N, C-alpha and C positions, 0 to 999 in steps of 0.2 A: 544485514539484509533489512531492507524497508519493509514495512508491514502497510496493510490496508484493512479497511473494515467493510465487511459485506452486510449490507442491509442496515435496517434501524436496530435490529437486535445485537449490531456490534461484534459479529463473528470476526475476530482478530485473526488474520493468515498472512503469510509471506507475500510479497507483492506479486511474486511469479509462485505458482505452485507446479507440481509434478503430475502428470498424466501418466497412470500407470499401465494403460491398457495394452500397450505395444510390446510390453515385457512378457506377455502371456498370449497374446491374441490379435488378430487382425492385420498385422503387417509382416507376415510371413512366420517361421517357427518361432517358438517361445525359446526365450534365452534360458541358458542353464540357472537353475534356482540361485545357485551362489552367485553368480554373475549379478542377477536381478536384486538379490539382498544387498550386495555391495553397491549397488547404483543407488537404490532407494536409501540406504546410509549415509552415502557420500553426499546426497541432496540434504540430508539432515544436517550434517557437518558444515555445510555451506549456507546453512540458515534457512532453508525450505522447510516451512511448517503447515504445508497444505498438499495433500496427497489425494488423488482421485482413483476410484475403482468401482466395479460394479459385479454383481452376481452373475452377469451373463458373459462378462469377461472369462474366457475358458471353455465353457462356465465353471465358474467357482475357484479356479486355480488361481486367478489374479488376486481375489481377496485374501487367499490362503498365504500367497507370497507377501502381500502387503501387510498382512497381520503378524506374520513372522519377523519380517524386518523391521517393524516399527515397534514390536513389542518392548524393546529396551527403552524407547523414548516416548512411551505412549501419553505421559502427561503433558508433554511439550508439543504435540503435534495435533492437527486436526484432520480427521479421515472423513472423506465422503464416499458414500456408497450409493447404489440405486436400484430400485425394485421396479417391477412392471411387465416382465417378460414371463411367459410360460415356457418352461424348459421341460424338455421330454428326451429321454436316451441321450443325455449330454448335448443336445442341441436346442437352439432358440427355435421355439414353435408358436408363433404368435404373441399377443398381448394378454396380460393379465393382472389389472389393477383392484380386483374385488377385495374389499378391506380384510377379509379372512386371510386371503393370501399376502396380502402386504404385511400383516403381523406374523405369519409364518416365514416370510423371507427374512424379515427383522430378526428373528430370532435364530435364523440359520447364519445370517451375516454376522451377527455378534460373536459366534462361535469361531467362525472362520477369521475373522479379525482378532480374536482373542482379546476381545474388549467387553466391557459392561454397558458400554453406551456409544452409540452412532453419533458423530458430531453433526452430520448433514445428510439427510435421506432424501434422495432425488426421486422423483417418478421419472423413469428413463423415457418413456414417451407417453403422449396422452392416449388414454384408452376409451374410444367414443362409445364403448358399451357400459361404462360406469361412469357416472356423474361426477364430475371434479370435486363436487362438495363432499362426496362419499370418501373419496381418496383423502382430501385434506382433513376429514374428520377422524379417517383412522390414523393418519400421522399425529393428528393432535392428542389422540389417546395414547399413542407411544411416547409422545413428549411428557404427557401427564404422568406416565408410568417410570420415567427417567430412563427410558431405553433409547430414546432420541433426543437430540438438542435442537436441531434446526431442520426445518422443511425445505426443500427445494424441488424445482421443475426443471425438465430438460426439453429444449425444443417445442415448448408451448407457445401459442400464439397470444396476442395481449388480451383478448377476451377471457381466455382459460385462467391467465394469470390474474385477472382481476376477481374472477368468481372465487378461485382457490384461496386468494388473499383474504378474503372476507370470512372465512371459516377458520383458517389457520394461517397467521402471517407468514409470508413466503420471504425466507432469507435470502435466497439466491436463485437465479434461472441460469442454466448452463445451455448455450447453444453455440454453433459454428459462426465465428466472427473473425474477419481478418482482411487485409487490404484485397484479398480476391473474392471475398463473400461478405457483402456489407448490407444485405437486405435487412438486418435487426434495426439498423438506423432509422427505418422508414416508421415502424409502430413499436417494435418492442423496447427499444432503448428509451424512448419518452416515457413509456407505460412504468418500466423500473425507476426511472427518475422521479417520477411523481409519487409513486408508492414508497419509494425508499428501499428498493431491492437490489442487492448486489448483482454483478454480472460476471459470469466465469466463462470465457471463451474457449472452447476447445478447437483443435486443429488451427492455432493461431498462426502456423506456419503453412497453411492450406495443405496439410498432410505431407509436409516435406517440400512441396514443389517451391515454396518462397525463399528456401534456402540457396537456391540456384544451383543445387547439386543434382537435379533431375532433368533428363532432357528427353528429347523424343525417342532417342535409342535407348534409353534405361530399360532394363529388362527386370520385371519385379519376380519375386518368388510366387509360385503357383498358388501359395495360400493367401497372398497379399491381396487386401481387400479393394486396392486401387486399380486391380484388373478389371473390376466390374463397374468402376466410376467413370460415366461418360467423360468427365473432364480430364481424365487421364488417358484417354485413346492417344497414340502416337501423333496423330494430326493435330487433336486439341492441344498437346503438350507444346507442339511447335508453335501454334498460333498464340499460345499463352506466355510464350518467352518475353514478349515485349513488356509485360508486366515486372517480370522478373529483373529484366534490363533496367527498367527504371529504378527499382528498389537498389539494384548494384551500383547505379551511378550515384544515388545518395549515399551508399555504404561507402564508396571510394571517398567522397568528399569528406565524410566524418572519420575516415580510417577505422571502420569497423565492418563487421559481415553483414550480409543481408539479412540473415535471420535476426540479428540484433536491431536492424533497422525496423523490421516488421513487428517485433515484440515491442520496441520502444514507441512505435506508432500507435499501439493498442493500448498501451499504459498511459500514454498522454490523452486519451479519449475522453476518461472519466476517472476520478479518483476512486471509484468503487468497482473498478474492472481489474479482475485477476486472472491472466491466463495462465493455462495448464499445458504448455508443451510437454509433448512426450518424447522420450529417447531412449535407446538400449545403449548409447556410448557416452562414456564418461566426458570425452573432450567436447561434446555436444551439450551435455548439461552445464558444464562451465561458460561454454559460448552463450547459451541461452540465458543464464543467469546474469551474464555480463551486460544483458541489455538493460539493467536497471540504471547503470550508470552512462548510459547514452541520453544526451542532452538535444532534443530537437526544439528548436525555436518556434514561436507562432508562425513566423514565416516559412520555416522548414515544413511545418505540419500542413500549412494552407497549401504550398506548393506540391507536396507529396500526394496530400489528399485529392487534388482539384486533378492533378496530372493521371493518377490512377484510375479515378472515376471516368475518364476519358477513353479508358482502353476497354474494348468490350471483351469479357471473358467467355471464353468458348467451352461449351459442354455443360451439362447438368452436374449438380452437386452431388447427387445420389441416383442410383437407378430408380425407375419410375415406381417400384412397388415399395421402396423406402422413403421416397420423396412423399408419398401419401401420408407418412406418419407424423411430418413434421408441420410445426405452424398451426396445430389445431387448437 
């Protein structure tokens, strides 16, 4: 497995990580605990060293699963988790990045993750009621106490990243980025490059859409988050097949899968980009990791990027109330 470094702080991780959310939350029913543990440990066996979770996934159950699965390998892996939501009666209930709350979350996450240090602690969403300088200061305190190693932000805008970075260097930004969501290219990626911050794209396969396995007729489980995403209405899925067909054409030329093309394209954008595709299936895990061996030439990248940019993607990335929380 190839490795990459996130940020000037040289957080070294596998070139592809594992997004663990879907094992417990967001994409239908949670997997059986033993199945989840097996998948995470299979990723370790295949060289994955970077695992992504959050207190709000479940809530809490995903951190517990990740903690149990990785306990035997703790010295050899990097665990990222997140703070920033208020959780009430087992449900997400608004934002809360007050410094005292951040410190409470850290203590609880350490217990659930069965560890004495969080490798990468992200603010899950920017809280407009709490100055980002106060958030960065709280994480700096946790770093000084040895409870956290690295500070991260998720879905933050360029100005917020700059302000946070002045108080406590940001090691990584996590945001959605893929061939069908390229907005970070405008302001965020240049800011990360300038400041020496790593980039961790989530949903690098467009929540599964870029695999080519989702059509206008696909029925999602009633608990699946994609049911409320405008981009996933049946008519938008039909309209967006043009992008899947383009990726599929490249996949056939290279004798690989569409998912591997989509991930290889991301990996080729910058050496400090580390995507974290999630899956509940062993064969998909192996398929995703196979993207590391897919070689796209400069001509391939130019042709794919240019052609994809000409295809207008239909439907918003998030429902309106969630979209308000990103890019702040």
